[in-house]
CHARMM internal coordinates of N, CA and C (Angstrom, degrees):
IC EDIT
DIST 1 N 1 CA 1.4362
DIST 1 CA 1 C 1.5244
ANGL 1 N 1 CA 1 C 108.33
DIST 1 C 2 N 1.3520
ANGL 1 CA 1 C 2 N 116.72
DIHE 1 N 1 CA 1 C 2 N 138.83
DIST 2 N 2 CA 1.4556
ANGL 1 C 2 N 2 CA 120.35
DIHE 1 CA 1 C 2 N 2 CA 178.13
DIST 2 CA 2 C 1.5203
ANGL 2 N 2 CA 2 C 109.92
DIHE 1 C 2 N 2 CA 2 C -147.23
DIST 2 C 3 N 1.3376
ANGL 2 CA 2 C 3 N 116.35
DIHE 2 N 2 CA 2 C 3 N 157.51
DIST 3 N 3 CA 1.4557
ANGL 2 C 3 N 3 CA 122.31
DIHE 2 CA 2 C 3 N 3 CA 175.70
DIST 3 CA 3 C 1.5153
ANGL 3 N 3 CA 3 C 108.74
DIHE 2 C 3 N 3 CA 3 C -89.11
DIST 3 C 4 N 1.3202
ANGL 3 CA 3 C 4 N 116.53
DIHE 3 N 3 CA 3 C 4 N 134.43
DIST 4 N 4 CA 1.4534
ANGL 3 C 4 N 4 CA 122.02
DIHE 3 CA 3 C 4 N 4 CA -176.63
DIST 4 CA 4 C 1.5260
ANGL 4 N 4 CA 4 C 109.54
DIHE 3 C 4 N 4 CA 4 C -128.74
DIST 4 C 5 N 1.3554
ANGL 4 CA 4 C 5 N 118.16
DIHE 4 N 4 CA 4 C 5 N 121.96
DIST 5 N 5 CA 1.4634
ANGL 4 C 5 N 5 CA 119.46
DIHE 4 CA 4 C 5 N 5 CA 173.70
DIST 5 CA 5 C 1.5292
ANGL 5 N 5 CA 5 C 109.58
DIHE 4 C 5 N 5 CA 5 C -77.48
DIST 5 C 6 N 1.3200
ANGL 5 CA 5 C 6 N 116.65
DIHE 5 N 5 CA 5 C 6 N 147.77
DIST 6 N 6 CA 1.4611
ANGL 5 C 6 N 6 CA 120.56
DIHE 5 CA 5 C 6 N 6 CA -176.68
DIST 6 CA 6 C 1.5231
ANGL 6 N 6 CA 6 C 109.47
DIHE 5 C 6 N 6 CA 6 C -148.03
DIST 6 C 7 N 1.3167
ANGL 6 CA 6 C 7 N 116.08
DIHE 6 N 6 CA 6 C 7 N 140.16
DIST 7 N 7 CA 1.4614
ANGL 6 C 7 N 7 CA 122.60
DIHE 6 CA 6 C 7 N 7 CA 172.35
DIST 7 CA 7 C 1.5192
ANGL 7 N 7 CA 7 C 107.58
DIHE 6 C 7 N 7 CA 7 C -123.06
DIST 7 C 8 N 1.3372
ANGL 7 CA 7 C 8 N 116.63
DIHE 7 N 7 CA 7 C 8 N 130.97
DIST 8 N 8 CA 1.4614
ANGL 7 C 8 N 8 CA 121.82
DIHE 7 CA 7 C 8 N 8 CA 179.69
DIST 8 CA 8 C 1.5141
ANGL 8 N 8 CA 8 C 110.14
DIHE 7 C 8 N 8 CA 8 C -129.18
DIST 8 C 9 N 1.3110
ANGL 8 CA 8 C 9 N 115.47
DIHE 8 N 8 CA 8 C 9 N 153.92
DIST 9 N 9 CA 1.4601
ANGL 8 C 9 N 9 CA 121.97
DIHE 8 CA 8 C 9 N 9 CA 168.02
DIST 9 CA 9 C 1.5269
ANGL 9 N 9 CA 9 C 105.70
DIHE 8 C 9 N 9 CA 9 C -121.52
DIST 9 C 10 N 1.3227
ANGL 9 CA 9 C 10 N 115.44
DIHE 9 N 9 CA 9 C 10 N 119.18
DIST 10 N 10 CA 1.4609
ANGL 9 C 10 N 10 CA 120.79
DIHE 9 CA 9 C 10 N 10 CA -175.62
DIST 10 CA 10 C 1.5172
ANGL 10 N 10 CA 10 C 110.61
DIHE 9 C 10 N 10 CA 10 C -119.31
DIST 10 C 11 N 1.3343
ANGL 10 CA 10 C 11 N 118.31
DIHE 10 N 10 CA 10 C 11 N 137.55
DIST 11 N 11 CA 1.4640
ANGL 10 C 11 N 11 CA 119.36
DIHE 10 CA 10 C 11 N 11 CA 173.81
DIST 11 CA 11 C 1.5315
ANGL 11 N 11 CA 11 C 109.02
DIHE 10 C 11 N 11 CA 11 C -70.03
DIST 11 C 12 N 1.3107
ANGL 11 CA 11 C 12 N 116.45
DIHE 11 N 11 CA 11 C 12 N 134.22
DIST 12 N 12 CA 1.4643
ANGL 11 C 12 N 12 CA 122.16
DIHE 11 CA 11 C 12 N 12 CA 179.32
DIST 12 CA 12 C 1.5185
ANGL 12 N 12 CA 12 C 108.99
DIHE 11 C 12 N 12 CA 12 C -75.68
DIST 12 C 13 N 1.3209
ANGL 12 CA 12 C 13 N 116.82
DIHE 12 N 12 CA 12 C 13 N 130.03
DIST 13 N 13 CA 1.4688
ANGL 12 C 13 N 13 CA 122.87
DIHE 12 CA 12 C 13 N 13 CA 177.98
DIST 13 CA 13 C 1.5204
ANGL 13 N 13 CA 13 C 108.55
DIHE 12 C 13 N 13 CA 13 C -119.87
DIST 13 C 14 N 1.3079
ANGL 13 CA 13 C 14 N 116.39
DIHE 13 N 13 CA 13 C 14 N 165.21
DIST 14 N 14 CA 1.4585
ANGL 13 C 14 N 14 CA 119.41
DIHE 13 CA 13 C 14 N 14 CA 176.60
DIST 14 CA 14 C 1.5234
ANGL 14 N 14 CA 14 C 109.09
DIHE 13 C 14 N 14 CA 14 C -70.52
DIST 14 C 15 N 1.3075
ANGL 14 CA 14 C 15 N 116.61
DIHE 14 N 14 CA 14 C 15 N 154.98
DIST 15 N 15 CA 1.4602
ANGL 14 C 15 N 15 CA 121.43
DIHE 14 CA 14 C 15 N 15 CA -179.48
DIST 15 CA 15 C 1.5159
ANGL 15 N 15 CA 15 C 110.82
DIHE 14 C 15 N 15 CA 15 C 108.50
DIST 15 C 16 N 1.3021
ANGL 15 CA 15 C 16 N 115.81
DIHE 15 N 15 CA 15 C 16 N -167.62
DIST 16 N 16 CA 1.4559
ANGL 15 C 16 N 16 CA 122.61
DIHE 15 CA 15 C 16 N 16 CA -175.95
DIST 16 CA 16 C 1.5246
ANGL 16 N 16 CA 16 C 111.56
DIHE 15 C 16 N 16 CA 16 C -66.43
DIST 16 C 17 N 1.3155
ANGL 16 CA 16 C 17 N 115.61
DIHE 16 N 16 CA 16 C 17 N 120.07
DIST 17 N 17 CA 1.4625
ANGL 16 C 17 N 17 CA 121.14
DIHE 16 CA 16 C 17 N 17 CA 178.81
DIST 17 CA 17 C 1.5264
ANGL 17 N 17 CA 17 C 110.71
DIHE 16 C 17 N 17 CA 17 C -64.71
DIST 17 C 18 N 1.3167
ANGL 17 CA 17 C 18 N 116.07
DIHE 17 N 17 CA 17 C 18 N -43.04
DIST 18 N 18 CA 1.4672
ANGL 17 C 18 N 18 CA 120.63
DIHE 17 CA 17 C 18 N 18 CA 179.84
DIST 18 CA 18 C 1.5301
ANGL 18 N 18 CA 18 C 111.47
DIHE 17 C 18 N 18 CA 18 C -59.30
DIST 18 C 19 N 1.3167
ANGL 18 CA 18 C 19 N 116.61
DIHE 18 N 18 CA 18 C 19 N -45.29
DIST 19 N 19 CA 1.4697
ANGL 18 C 19 N 19 CA 120.87
DIHE 18 CA 18 C 19 N 19 CA -179.24
DIST 19 CA 19 C 1.5290
ANGL 19 N 19 CA 19 C 111.06
DIHE 18 C 19 N 19 CA 19 C -62.86
DIST 19 C 20 N 1.3335
ANGL 19 CA 19 C 20 N 117.43
DIHE 19 N 19 CA 19 C 20 N -39.30
DIST 20 N 20 CA 1.4663
ANGL 19 C 20 N 20 CA 121.07
DIHE 19 CA 19 C 20 N 20 CA 179.20
DIST 20 CA 20 C 1.5196
ANGL 20 N 20 CA 20 C 111.44
DIHE 19 C 20 N 20 CA 20 C -62.77
DIST 20 C 21 N 1.3270
ANGL 20 CA 20 C 21 N 116.21
DIHE 20 N 20 CA 20 C 21 N -47.26
DIST 21 N 21 CA 1.4598
ANGL 20 C 21 N 21 CA 120.52
DIHE 20 CA 20 C 21 N 21 CA -178.29
DIST 21 CA 21 C 1.5267
ANGL 21 N 21 CA 21 C 110.57
DIHE 20 C 21 N 21 CA 21 C -65.82
DIST 21 C 22 N 1.3318
ANGL 21 CA 21 C 22 N 116.94
DIHE 21 N 21 CA 21 C 22 N -47.32
DIST 22 N 22 CA 1.4644
ANGL 21 C 22 N 22 CA 119.87
DIHE 21 CA 21 C 22 N 22 CA -177.78
DIST 22 CA 22 C 1.5253
ANGL 22 N 22 CA 22 C 111.83
DIHE 21 C 22 N 22 CA 22 C -63.45
DIST 22 C 23 N 1.3263
ANGL 22 CA 22 C 23 N 117.91
DIHE 22 N 22 CA 22 C 23 N -37.92
DIST 23 N 23 CA 1.4658
ANGL 22 C 23 N 23 CA 120.62
DIHE 22 CA 22 C 23 N 23 CA 178.45
DIST 23 CA 23 C 1.5346
ANGL 23 N 23 CA 23 C 110.68
DIHE 22 C 23 N 23 CA 23 C -64.73
DIST 23 C 24 N 1.3312
ANGL 23 CA 23 C 24 N 117.11
DIHE 23 N 23 CA 23 C 24 N -41.08
DIST 24 N 24 CA 1.4652
ANGL 23 C 24 N 24 CA 120.35
DIHE 23 CA 23 C 24 N 24 CA 178.95
DIST 24 CA 24 C 1.5273
ANGL 24 N 24 CA 24 C 111.20
DIHE 23 C 24 N 24 CA 24 C -66.20
DIST 24 C 25 N 1.3246
ANGL 24 CA 24 C 25 N 117.49
DIHE 24 N 24 CA 24 C 25 N -37.01
DIST 25 N 25 CA 1.4631
ANGL 24 C 25 N 25 CA 120.94
DIHE 24 CA 24 C 25 N 25 CA -179.25
DIST 25 CA 25 C 1.5284
ANGL 25 N 25 CA 25 C 111.96
DIHE 24 C 25 N 25 CA 25 C -72.10
DIST 25 C 26 N 1.3313
ANGL 25 CA 25 C 26 N 117.81
DIHE 25 N 25 CA 25 C 26 N -35.93
DIST 26 N 26 CA 1.4654
ANGL 25 C 26 N 26 CA 120.96
DIHE 25 CA 25 C 26 N 26 CA -177.98
DIST 26 CA 26 C 1.5256
ANGL 26 N 26 CA 26 C 112.80
DIHE 25 C 26 N 26 CA 26 C -60.30
DIST 26 C 27 N 1.3214
ANGL 26 CA 26 C 27 N 116.93
DIHE 26 N 26 CA 26 C 27 N -22.85
DIST 27 N 27 CA 1.4632
ANGL 26 C 27 N 27 CA 121.19
DIHE 26 CA 26 C 27 N 27 CA 177.16
DIST 27 CA 27 C 1.5294
ANGL 27 N 27 CA 27 C 110.33
DIHE 26 C 27 N 27 CA 27 C -62.94
DIST 27 C 28 N 1.3384
ANGL 27 CA 27 C 28 N 116.17
DIHE 27 N 27 CA 27 C 28 N -29.82
DIST 28 N 28 CA 1.4598
ANGL 27 C 28 N 28 CA 121.94
DIHE 27 CA 27 C 28 N 28 CA -174.45
DIST 28 CA 28 C 1.5252
ANGL 28 N 28 CA 28 C 113.70
DIHE 27 C 28 N 28 CA 28 C -100.87
DIST 28 C 29 N 1.3133
ANGL 28 CA 28 C 29 N 118.36
DIHE 28 N 28 CA 28 C 29 N -14.48
DIST 29 N 29 CA 1.4614
ANGL 28 C 29 N 29 CA 122.65
DIHE 28 CA 28 C 29 N 29 CA -177.37
DIST 29 CA 29 C 1.5154
ANGL 29 N 29 CA 29 C 110.02
DIHE 28 C 29 N 29 CA 29 C 153.13
DIST 29 C 30 N 1.3203
ANGL 29 CA 29 C 30 N 116.69
DIHE 29 N 29 CA 29 C 30 N -173.53
DIST 30 N 30 CA 1.4627
ANGL 29 C 30 N 30 CA 120.71
DIHE 29 CA 29 C 30 N 30 CA -180.00
DIST 30 CA 30 C 1.5278
ANGL 30 N 30 CA 30 C 109.08
DIHE 29 C 30 N 30 CA 30 C -91.30
DIST 30 C 31 N 1.3483
ANGL 30 CA 30 C 31 N 117.61
DIHE 30 N 30 CA 30 C 31 N 120.59
DIST 31 N 31 CA 1.4584
ANGL 30 C 31 N 31 CA 119.99
DIHE 30 CA 30 C 31 N 31 CA -177.92
DIST 31 CA 31 C 1.5293
ANGL 31 N 31 CA 31 C 112.13
DIHE 30 C 31 N 31 CA 31 C -65.04
DIST 31 C 32 N 1.3201
ANGL 31 CA 31 C 32 N 115.52
DIHE 31 N 31 CA 31 C 32 N 128.47
DIST 32 N 32 CA 1.4556
ANGL 31 C 32 N 32 CA 121.33
DIHE 31 CA 31 C 32 N 32 CA 172.79
DIST 32 CA 32 C 1.5219
ANGL 32 N 32 CA 32 C 108.42
DIHE 31 C 32 N 32 CA 32 C -90.41
DIST 32 C 33 N 1.3399
ANGL 32 CA 32 C 33 N 115.46
DIHE 32 N 32 CA 32 C 33 N -45.93
DIST 33 N 33 CA 1.4599
ANGL 32 C 33 N 33 CA 121.30
DIHE 32 CA 32 C 33 N 33 CA 173.76
DIST 33 CA 33 C 1.5168
ANGL 33 N 33 CA 33 C 107.70
DIHE 32 C 33 N 33 CA 33 C -155.76
DIST 33 C 34 N 1.3354
ANGL 33 CA 33 C 34 N 115.57
DIHE 33 N 33 CA 33 C 34 N 154.42
DIST 34 N 34 CA 1.4470
ANGL 33 C 34 N 34 CA 120.61
DIHE 33 CA 33 C 34 N 34 CA 178.30
DIST 34 CA 34 C 1.5172
ANGL 34 N 34 CA 34 C 109.55
DIHE 33 C 34 N 34 CA 34 C -154.48
DIST 34 C 35 N 1.3358
ANGL 34 CA 34 C 35 N 115.18
DIHE 34 N 34 CA 34 C 35 N 159.98
DIST 35 N 35 CA 1.4605
ANGL 34 C 35 N 35 CA 121.37
DIHE 34 CA 34 C 35 N 35 CA 178.71
DIST 35 CA 35 C 1.5228
ANGL 35 N 35 CA 35 C 109.07
DIHE 34 C 35 N 35 CA 35 C -150.51
DIST 35 C 36 N 1.3187
ANGL 35 CA 35 C 36 N 115.28
DIHE 35 N 35 CA 35 C 36 N 144.30
DIST 36 N 36 CA 1.4576
ANGL 35 C 36 N 36 CA 120.83
DIHE 35 CA 35 C 36 N 36 CA 170.21
DIST 36 CA 36 C 1.5180
ANGL 36 N 36 CA 36 C 106.08
DIHE 35 C 36 N 36 CA 36 C -84.04
DIST 36 C 37 N 1.3152
ANGL 36 CA 36 C 37 N 116.43
DIHE 36 N 36 CA 36 C 37 N 117.76
DIST 37 N 37 CA 1.4627
ANGL 36 C 37 N 37 CA 120.51
DIHE 36 CA 36 C 37 N 37 CA -174.59
DIST 37 CA 37 C 1.5253
ANGL 37 N 37 CA 37 C 113.00
DIHE 36 C 37 N 37 CA 37 C -103.84
DIST 37 C 38 N 1.3201
ANGL 37 CA 37 C 38 N 117.03
DIHE 37 N 37 CA 37 C 38 N -5.01
DIST 38 N 38 CA 1.4516
ANGL 37 C 38 N 38 CA 119.60
DIHE 37 CA 37 C 38 N 38 CA 177.90
DIST 38 CA 38 C 1.5109
ANGL 38 N 38 CA 38 C 111.69
DIHE 37 C 38 N 38 CA 38 C -176.73
DIST 38 C 39 N 1.3286
ANGL 38 CA 38 C 39 N 114.70
DIHE 38 N 38 CA 38 C 39 N 163.43
DIST 39 N 39 CA 1.4585
ANGL 38 C 39 N 39 CA 122.10
DIHE 38 CA 38 C 39 N 39 CA 175.39
DIST 39 CA 39 C 1.5210
ANGL 39 N 39 CA 39 C 106.32
DIHE 38 C 39 N 39 CA 39 C -132.69
DIST 39 C 40 N 1.3177
ANGL 39 CA 39 C 40 N 116.25
DIHE 39 N 39 CA 39 C 40 N 126.49
DIST 40 N 40 CA 1.4688
ANGL 39 C 40 N 40 CA 121.24
DIHE 39 CA 39 C 40 N 40 CA -177.97
DIST 40 CA 40 C 1.5211
ANGL 40 N 40 CA 40 C 109.50
DIHE 39 C 40 N 40 CA 40 C -114.26
DIST 40 C 41 N 1.3161
ANGL 40 CA 40 C 41 N 116.05
DIHE 40 N 40 CA 40 C 41 N 132.64
DIST 41 N 41 CA 1.4579
ANGL 40 C 41 N 41 CA 121.56
DIHE 40 CA 40 C 41 N 41 CA 173.03
DIST 41 CA 41 C 1.5170
ANGL 41 N 41 CA 41 C 107.92
DIHE 40 C 41 N 41 CA 41 C -98.07
DIST 41 C 42 N 1.3102
ANGL 41 CA 41 C 42 N 115.52
DIHE 41 N 41 CA 41 C 42 N 140.54
DIST 42 N 42 CA 1.4576
ANGL 41 C 42 N 42 CA 120.12
DIHE 41 CA 41 C 42 N 42 CA 178.58
DIST 42 CA 42 C 1.5137
ANGL 42 N 42 CA 42 C 109.07
DIHE 41 C 42 N 42 CA 42 C -115.61
DIST 42 C 43 N 1.3096
ANGL 42 CA 42 C 43 N 116.56
DIHE 42 N 42 CA 42 C 43 N 131.37
DIST 43 N 43 CA 1.4574
ANGL 42 C 43 N 43 CA 121.22
DIHE 42 CA 42 C 43 N 43 CA 178.95
DIST 43 CA 43 C 1.5236
ANGL 43 N 43 CA 43 C 109.82
DIHE 42 C 43 N 43 CA 43 C -59.93
DIST 43 C 44 N 1.3049
ANGL 43 CA 43 C 44 N 116.06
DIHE 43 N 43 CA 43 C 44 N 131.11
DIST 44 N 44 CA 1.4587
ANGL 43 C 44 N 44 CA 120.84
DIHE 43 CA 43 C 44 N 44 CA 178.03
DIST 44 CA 44 C 1.5162
ANGL 44 N 44 CA 44 C 114.90
DIHE 43 C 44 N 44 CA 44 C 80.33
DIST 44 C 45 N 1.3232
ANGL 44 CA 44 C 45 N 117.87
DIHE 44 N 44 CA 44 C 45 N -1.59
DIST 45 N 45 CA 1.4626
ANGL 44 C 45 N 45 CA 121.43
DIHE 44 CA 44 C 45 N 45 CA -179.88
DIST 45 CA 45 C 1.5310
ANGL 45 N 45 CA 45 C 109.24
DIHE 44 C 45 N 45 CA 45 C -108.82
DIST 45 C 46 N 1.3238
ANGL 45 CA 45 C 46 N 117.83
DIHE 45 N 45 CA 45 C 46 N 133.72
DIST 46 N 46 CA 1.4694
ANGL 45 C 46 N 46 CA 119.97
DIHE 45 CA 45 C 46 N 46 CA -178.98
DIST 46 CA 46 C 1.5351
ANGL 46 N 46 CA 46 C 113.20
DIHE 45 C 46 N 46 CA 46 C -73.18
DIST 46 C 47 N 1.3262
ANGL 46 CA 46 C 47 N 117.73
DIHE 46 N 46 CA 46 C 47 N -26.09
DIST 47 N 47 CA 1.4672
ANGL 46 C 47 N 47 CA 120.94
DIHE 46 CA 46 C 47 N 47 CA -175.12
DIST 47 CA 47 C 1.5235
ANGL 47 N 47 CA 47 C 110.67
DIHE 46 C 47 N 47 CA 47 C -102.42
DIST 47 C 48 N 1.3354
ANGL 47 CA 47 C 48 N 115.20
DIHE 47 N 47 CA 47 C 48 N 144.36
DIST 48 N 48 CA 1.4568
ANGL 47 C 48 N 48 CA 120.51
DIHE 47 CA 47 C 48 N 48 CA 172.92
DIST 48 CA 48 C 1.5231
ANGL 48 N 48 CA 48 C 108.72
DIHE 47 C 48 N 48 CA 48 C -85.11
DIST 48 C 49 N 1.3328
ANGL 48 CA 48 C 49 N 116.10
DIHE 48 N 48 CA 48 C 49 N 158.17
DIST 49 N 49 CA 1.4606
ANGL 48 C 49 N 49 CA 121.14
DIHE 48 CA 48 C 49 N 49 CA 174.77
DIST 49 CA 49 C 1.5218
ANGL 49 N 49 CA 49 C 108.62
DIHE 48 C 49 N 49 CA 49 C -102.37
DIST 49 C 50 N 1.3175
ANGL 49 CA 49 C 50 N 115.82
DIHE 49 N 49 CA 49 C 50 N 131.07
DIST 50 N 50 CA 1.4544
ANGL 49 C 50 N 50 CA 121.42
DIHE 49 CA 49 C 50 N 50 CA 175.04
DIST 50 CA 50 C 1.5175
ANGL 50 N 50 CA 50 C 108.46
DIHE 49 C 50 N 50 CA 50 C -92.67
DIST 50 C 51 N 1.3139
ANGL 50 CA 50 C 51 N 117.56
DIHE 50 N 50 CA 50 C 51 N 131.76
DIST 51 N 51 CA 1.4623
ANGL 50 C 51 N 51 CA 122.46
DIHE 50 CA 50 C 51 N 51 CA 174.90
DIST 51 CA 51 C 1.5251
ANGL 51 N 51 CA 51 C 106.60
DIHE 50 C 51 N 51 CA 51 C -97.26
DIST 51 C 52 N 1.3187
ANGL 51 CA 51 C 52 N 116.46
DIHE 51 N 51 CA 51 C 52 N 118.93
DIST 52 N 52 CA 1.4613
ANGL 51 C 52 N 52 CA 121.76
DIHE 51 CA 51 C 52 N 52 CA -175.22
DIST 52 CA 52 C 1.5240
ANGL 52 N 52 CA 52 C 108.99
DIHE 51 C 52 N 52 CA 52 C -122.13
DIST 52 C 53 N 1.3250
ANGL 52 CA 52 C 53 N 116.10
DIHE 52 N 52 CA 52 C 53 N 131.30
DIST 53 N 53 CA 1.4621
ANGL 52 C 53 N 53 CA 121.74
DIHE 52 CA 52 C 53 N 53 CA 172.27
DIST 53 CA 53 C 1.5183
ANGL 53 N 53 CA 53 C 107.25
DIHE 52 C 53 N 53 CA 53 C -113.73
DIST 53 C 54 N 1.3306
ANGL 53 CA 53 C 54 N 116.33
DIHE 53 N 53 CA 53 C 54 N 138.24
DIST 54 N 54 CA 1.4591
ANGL 53 C 54 N 54 CA 120.31
DIHE 53 CA 53 C 54 N 54 CA -175.32
DIST 54 CA 54 C 1.5244
ANGL 54 N 54 CA 54 C 110.85
DIHE 53 C 54 N 54 CA 54 C -146.88
DIST 54 C 55 N 1.3135
ANGL 54 CA 54 C 55 N 114.39
DIHE 54 N 54 CA 54 C 55 N 159.47
DIST 55 N 55 CA 1.4577
ANGL 54 C 55 N 55 CA 122.67
DIHE 54 CA 54 C 55 N 55 CA 168.04
DIST 55 CA 55 C 1.5239
ANGL 55 N 55 CA 55 C 105.30
DIHE 54 C 55 N 55 CA 55 C -118.95
DIST 55 C 56 N 1.3208
ANGL 55 CA 55 C 56 N 115.40
DIHE 55 N 55 CA 55 C 56 N 125.09
DIST 56 N 56 CA 1.4613
ANGL 55 C 56 N 56 CA 121.45
DIHE 55 CA 55 C 56 N 56 CA -176.35
DIST 56 CA 56 C 1.5178
ANGL 56 N 56 CA 56 C 111.14
DIHE 55 C 56 N 56 CA 56 C -115.47
DIST 56 C 57 N 1.3105
ANGL 56 CA 56 C 57 N 115.37
DIHE 56 N 56 CA 56 C 57 N 154.35
DIST 57 N 57 CA 1.4603
ANGL 56 C 57 N 57 CA 121.63
DIHE 56 CA 56 C 57 N 57 CA 171.08
DIST 57 CA 57 C 1.5211
ANGL 57 N 57 CA 57 C 106.08
DIHE 56 C 57 N 57 CA 57 C -99.01
DIST 57 C 58 N 1.3249
ANGL 57 CA 57 C 58 N 115.66
DIHE 57 N 57 CA 57 C 58 N 114.64
DIST 58 N 58 CA 1.4572
ANGL 57 C 58 N 58 CA 121.27
DIHE 57 CA 57 C 58 N 58 CA 179.48
DIST 58 CA 58 C 1.5231
ANGL 58 N 58 CA 58 C 108.24
DIHE 57 C 58 N 58 CA 58 C -107.97
DIST 58 C 59 N 1.3047
ANGL 58 CA 58 C 59 N 115.70
DIHE 58 N 58 CA 58 C 59 N 141.96
DIST 59 N 59 CA 1.4588
ANGL 58 C 59 N 59 CA 121.10
DIHE 58 CA 58 C 59 N 59 CA -178.85
DIST 59 CA 59 C 1.5255
ANGL 59 N 59 CA 59 C 109.91
DIHE 58 C 59 N 59 CA 59 C -102.29
DIST 59 C 60 N 1.3036
ANGL 59 CA 59 C 60 N 115.73
DIHE 59 N 59 CA 59 C 60 N 146.53
DIST 60 N 60 CA 1.4575
ANGL 59 C 60 N 60 CA 122.09
DIHE 59 CA 59 C 60 N 60 CA -177.96
DIST 60 CA 60 C 1.5113
ANGL 60 N 60 CA 60 C 113.61
DIHE 59 C 60 N 60 CA 60 C -61.14
DIST 60 C 61 N 1.3341
ANGL 60 CA 60 C 61 N 118.18
DIHE 60 N 60 CA 60 C 61 N -24.84
DIST 61 N 61 CA 1.4595
ANGL 60 C 61 N 61 CA 120.56
DIHE 60 CA 60 C 61 N 61 CA -179.34
DIST 61 CA 61 C 1.5180
ANGL 61 N 61 CA 61 C 112.64
DIHE 60 C 61 N 61 CA 61 C -83.11
DIST 61 C 62 N 1.3594
ANGL 61 CA 61 C 62 N 116.67
DIHE 61 N 61 CA 61 C 62 N -3.08
DIST 62 N 62 CA 1.4485
ANGL 61 C 62 N 62 CA 120.18
DIHE 61 CA 61 C 62 N 62 CA 177.47
DIST 62 CA 62 C 1.5084
ANGL 62 N 62 CA 62 C 114.31
DIHE 61 C 62 N 62 CA 62 C 80.72
DIST 62 C 63 N 1.3301
ANGL 62 CA 62 C 63 N 117.74
DIHE 62 N 62 CA 62 C 63 N 2.69
DIST 63 N 63 CA 1.4530
ANGL 62 C 63 N 63 CA 121.19
DIHE 62 CA 62 C 63 N 63 CA -179.38
DIST 63 CA 63 C 1.5213
ANGL 63 N 63 CA 63 C 108.89
DIHE 62 C 63 N 63 CA 63 C -99.40
DIST 63 C 64 N 1.3193
ANGL 63 CA 63 C 64 N 116.65
DIHE 63 N 63 CA 63 C 64 N 113.02
DIST 64 N 64 CA 1.4593
ANGL 63 C 64 N 64 CA 120.45
DIHE 63 CA 63 C 64 N 64 CA 179.73
DIST 64 CA 64 C 1.5155
ANGL 64 N 64 CA 64 C 109.95
DIHE 63 C 64 N 64 CA 64 C -69.31
DIST 64 C 65 N 1.3169
ANGL 64 CA 64 C 65 N 115.78
DIHE 64 N 64 CA 64 C 65 N 135.81
DIST 65 N 65 CA 1.4566
ANGL 64 C 65 N 65 CA 120.52
DIHE 64 CA 64 C 65 N 65 CA 175.10
DIST 65 CA 65 C 1.5074
ANGL 65 N 65 CA 65 C 115.11
DIHE 64 C 65 N 65 CA 65 C 85.79
DIST 65 C 66 N 1.3457
ANGL 65 CA 65 C 66 N 119.49
DIHE 65 N 65 CA 65 C 66 N -8.14
DIST 66 N 66 CA 1.4550
ANGL 65 C 66 N 66 CA 119.67
DIHE 65 CA 65 C 66 N 66 CA 177.48
DIST 66 CA 66 C 1.5224
ANGL 66 N 66 CA 66 C 108.87
DIHE 65 C 66 N 66 CA 66 C -78.22
DIST 66 C 67 N 1.3000
ANGL 66 CA 66 C 67 N 115.83
DIHE 66 N 66 CA 66 C 67 N 142.57
DIST 67 N 67 CA 1.4559
ANGL 66 C 67 N 67 CA 119.71
DIHE 66 CA 66 C 67 N 67 CA -178.39
DIST 67 CA 67 C 1.5177
ANGL 67 N 67 CA 67 C 111.04
DIHE 66 C 67 N 67 CA 67 C -127.42
DIST 67 C 68 N 1.3021
ANGL 67 CA 67 C 68 N 115.35
DIHE 67 N 67 CA 67 C 68 N 147.74
DIST 68 N 68 CA 1.4528
ANGL 67 C 68 N 68 CA 122.18
DIHE 67 CA 67 C 68 N 68 CA 176.71
DIST 68 CA 68 C 1.5184
ANGL 68 N 68 CA 68 C 107.68
DIHE 67 C 68 N 68 CA 68 C -91.10
DIST 68 C 69 N 1.3231
ANGL 68 CA 68 C 69 N 119.69
DIHE 68 N 68 CA 68 C 69 N 112.45
DIST 69 N 69 CA 1.4592
ANGL 68 C 69 N 69 CA 121.37
DIHE 68 CA 68 C 69 N 69 CA -176.78
DIST 69 CA 69 C 1.5284
ANGL 69 N 69 CA 69 C 112.75
DIHE 68 C 69 N 69 CA 69 C -63.57
DIST 69 C 70 N 1.3223
ANGL 69 CA 69 C 70 N 118.27
DIHE 69 N 69 CA 69 C 70 N -18.92
DIST 70 N 70 CA 1.4539
ANGL 69 C 70 N 70 CA 120.01
DIHE 69 CA 69 C 70 N 70 CA -179.53
DIST 70 CA 70 C 1.5269
ANGL 70 N 70 CA 70 C 112.89
DIHE 69 C 70 N 70 CA 70 C -83.17
DIST 70 C 71 N 1.3541
ANGL 70 CA 70 C 71 N 117.09
DIHE 70 N 70 CA 70 C 71 N -9.77
DIST 71 N 71 CA 1.4622
ANGL 70 C 71 N 71 CA 120.72
DIHE 70 CA 70 C 71 N 71 CA -177.75
DIST 71 CA 71 C 1.5213
ANGL 71 N 71 CA 71 C 112.04
DIHE 70 C 71 N 71 CA 71 C -77.49
END
COOR INIT
IC SEED 1 N 1 CA 1 C
IC BUILD
């Protein structure tokens, strides 16, 4: 298990903002903490981009969210 810093840019969609960010982060590992650090508008694009910085817990086996019960 290791801590991994991550920066993402996600298109903003309708619905729960928290759920969108957490779902995108789970692809990379289990979020320990995260923050939206900016919002970018793009000319000609209907959706804004969310700038997210996070620290994730990544497992050596490559499986996000799996835990070792002996730890």
